[in-house]
C-alpha positions as CSV (number, residue, x, y, z in Angstrom):
1,M,-19.5,5.2,-20.5
2,E,-16.9,4.0,-23.0
3,T,-17.1,0.4,-24.4
4,I,-13.8,-1.2,-25.5
5,S,-12.8,-4.5,-27.1
6,V,-10.9,-7.4,-25.4
7,E,-7.9,-6.4,-27.4
8,D,-8.0,-2.9,-26.1
9,A,-8.5,-4.1,-22.6
10,M,-5.4,-6.3,-22.8
11,R,-3.4,-3.4,-24.0
12,L,-4.7,-1.0,-21.3
13,T,-4.6,-3.4,-18.3
14,P,-1.7,-2.1,-16.1
15,T,0.5,-4.5,-14.2
16,L,-0.2,-4.0,-10.5
17,P,2.6,-4.0,-8.1
18,P,2.1,-6.5,-5.3
19,E,0.3,-4.9,-2.4
20,D,-0.1,-5.8,1.3
21,Y,-3.4,-7.5,2.0
22,V,-5.9,-5.1,3.3
23,I,-8.3,-6.4,6.0
24,G,-12.0,-6.0,5.2
25,A,-15.4,-6.7,6.8
26,G,-16.1,-10.4,7.0
27,D,-12.4,-11.4,7.3
28,G,-11.5,-14.0,9.9
29,L,-8.5,-13.1,12.0
30,S,-6.4,-14.7,14.7
31,I,-4.8,-12.4,17.3
32,F,-1.8,-13.8,19.1
33,V,-0.3,-12.0,22.0
34,Y,3.1,-13.5,22.9
35,R,3.3,-14.9,26.4
36,N,-0.3,-13.9,27.1
37,P,-2.6,-16.7,26.0
38,D,-5.5,-15.1,27.9
39,L,-5.3,-12.1,25.5
40,S,-4.9,-14.2,22.4
41,E,-8.0,-14.9,20.3
42,A,-8.1,-17.7,17.6
43,G,-11.3,-16.7,15.9
44,V,-12.0,-13.0,15.6
45,S,-14.4,-11.9,12.8
46,V,-14.3,-8.4,11.4
47,R,-17.8,-7.0,11.8
48,P,-19.7,-5.2,9.0
49,D,-18.7,-1.9,10.6
50,G,-15.0,-2.9,10.1
51,R,-14.2,-3.3,13.8
52,I,-13.1,-6.2,16.0
53,S,-13.2,-6.8,19.7
54,V,-10.3,-8.4,21.6
55,P,-9.7,-8.8,25.4
56,L,-8.9,-5.6,27.3
57,I,-9.4,-3.4,24.3
58,E,-12.6,-1.7,23.3
59,D,-13.6,-2.0,19.7
60,I,-10.8,-1.3,17.3
61,L,-11.0,-0.5,13.6
62,A,-9.4,-3.3,11.6
63,A,-10.8,-2.7,8.1
64,G,-8.6,-0.8,5.8
65,K,-5.4,-1.8,7.6
66,N,-2.9,-4.5,6.8
67,P,-2.3,-7.2,9.5
68,T,1.0,-5.5,10.6
69,Q,-0.6,-2.1,11.1
70,L,-3.4,-3.7,13.1
71,A,-0.9,-5.6,15.3
72,R,1.0,-2.4,16.1
73,E,-2.2,-0.6,17.0
74,I,-3.2,-3.5,19.3
75,E,0.2,-3.4,20.9
76,D,-0.1,0.3,21.5
77,R,-3.5,-0.2,23.3
78,L,-2.2,-3.1,25.3
79,R,0.7,-1.1,26.7
80,K,-1.7,0.2,29.4
81,F,-2.0,-3.3,30.8
82,I,1.2,-5.3,30.0
83,I,4.8,-4.5,29.5
84,E,6.2,-4.7,25.9
85,P,3.3,-6.5,24.2
86,N,4.2,-8.5,21.1
87,V,1.2,-9.0,18.9
88,T,0.8,-11.0,15.6
89,V,-2.3,-10.7,13.5
90,I,-3.0,-13.7,11.1
91,V,-5.7,-13.5,8.4
92,R,-7.5,-16.9,8.4
93,S,-10.3,-16.3,6.0
94,F,-10.3,-13.7,3.2
95,I,-12.9,-11.4,1.8
96,G,-11.1,-8.0,1.7
97,P,-12.5,-4.5,1.2
98,P,-15.1,-4.0,-1.6
99,D,-12.6,-2.1,-3.8
100,R,-10.3,-5.1,-3.8
101,Q,-13.1,-7.6,-4.9
102,V,-14.3,-8.8,-8.3
103,R,-18.1,-9.1,-8.5
104,V,-20.1,-11.4,-10.8
105,I,-23.8,-10.7,-11.4
106,G,-26.4,-12.0,-13.7
107,E,-26.6,-15.4,-15.3
108,A,-23.6,-17.1,-13.6
109,T,-24.4,-20.4,-11.9
110,E,-23.2,-18.9,-8.6
111,P,-23.0,-15.1,-8.7
112,I,-20.4,-14.0,-6.1
113,A,-18.0,-11.3,-4.9
114,I,-14.5,-12.8,-5.0
115,P,-11.4,-11.3,-3.2
116,F,-9.0,-10.1,-5.9
117,R,-5.7,-11.8,-6.2
118,E,-2.6,-11.1,-8.3
119,H,-2.8,-12.5,-11.9
120,M,-6.6,-13.2,-11.7
121,T,-8.2,-13.7,-15.1
122,L,-11.7,-14.0,-16.4
123,L,-11.4,-17.8,-16.6
124,D,-10.5,-17.9,-12.9
125,I,-13.7,-15.9,-12.3
126,M,-15.8,-18.3,-14.4
127,I,-14.3,-21.3,-12.5
128,A,-15.2,-19.8,-9.2
129,T,-18.8,-19.1,-10.2
130,K,-19.1,-22.6,-11.7
131,G,-19.9,-21.3,-15.2
132,L,-23.0,-20.0,-16.9
133,T,-26.7,-20.8,-16.4
134,K,-28.6,-22.3,-19.4
135,Y,-30.3,-18.9,-19.8
136,A,-27.0,-16.9,-20.1
137,A,-26.1,-14.8,-23.1
138,G,-22.4,-15.4,-22.4
139,N,-21.2,-13.7,-25.6
140,R,-22.9,-10.5,-24.7
141,A,-21.2,-10.2,-21.3
142,M,-19.4,-7.1,-20.1
143,V,-16.7,-6.4,-17.6
144,V,-17.2,-2.9,-16.0
145,R,-13.8,-1.6,-15.0
146,T,-13.9,1.3,-12.7
147,A,-10.2,1.8,-12.6
148,G,-10.0,3.6,-16.0
149,A,-8.2,6.9,-16.1
150,S,-11.2,8.6,-17.8
151,G,-13.9,6.9,-15.7
152,P,-15.6,3.5,-15.9
153,V,-15.0,1.5,-19.0
154,N,-17.1,-1.4,-20.4
155,I,-15.2,-4.3,-21.9
156,R,-17.1,-6.7,-24.1
157,V,-16.2,-10.3,-23.5
158,R,-17.4,-13.5,-25.2
159,L,-17.8,-15.9,-22.3
160,S,-19.4,-18.7,-24.3
161,D,-16.5,-18.6,-26.7
162,L,-14.1,-18.7,-23.8
163,I,-15.8,-21.6,-21.9
164,K,-17.2,-23.7,-24.7
165,D,-14.8,-23.1,-27.5
166,G,-11.6,-22.5,-25.5
167,D,-11.0,-19.0,-27.1
168,I,-8.2,-18.0,-24.7
169,G,-8.1,-14.6,-26.4
170,Q,-11.2,-13.7,-24.3
171,N,-9.3,-14.5,-21.0
172,I,-8.6,-11.0,-20.0
173,P,-6.8,-10.1,-16.7
174,M,-9.1,-8.9,-14.0
175,M,-8.6,-5.8,-11.9
176,P,-9.6,-5.0,-8.3
177,G,-13.1,-3.5,-8.4
178,D,-14.2,-5.1,-11.7
179,T,-17.8,-6.2,-12.2
180,L,-18.7,-9.0,-14.6
181,I,-22.2,-8.7,-15.9
182,I,-23.7,-11.7,-17.6
183,P,-27.1,-10.9,-19.3
184,Q,-30.0,-13.3,-19.9
185,S,-30.6,-14.5,-23.4
186,W,-33.7,-13.7,-25.3
187,F,-35.8,-16.6,-26.4
């Protein structure tokens, strides 16, 4: 696996075009069926298998679809029961599919998987995880980027310099699927 510097990572990080949100396991949805309140559901959770259950319809796969695609599929299935159904799917809580998350493992105060959002940076990740533990070797941290053209790439980042010294040069853009690994220091 190739290891590159922060400077190389900044040069190689592509600008992603905005994408539709893709529903993932754990997301919370609201399903609204116009003029049919009995068929509407305010709190539908996407199960770990990626499916949801709504009135009159057997389990339907939601994961991997955007809200509009899911709404059209629900409409198609409801046509057996009502004339011209009009369905809206609203995402209420976001997790997203695993390939659209950024994971933090190791010596972060709160290791976590975070849904990727446009223009997310390493500093955003550190704020979300509430910083480093007292045992962290922040300047030996790595971002493992799986989106490289030639396979996974390790990017060395100096988290302690970013957080404690304000070295904004370490604040690299994050990509969907990145994993930040924060090792423990040796005493």
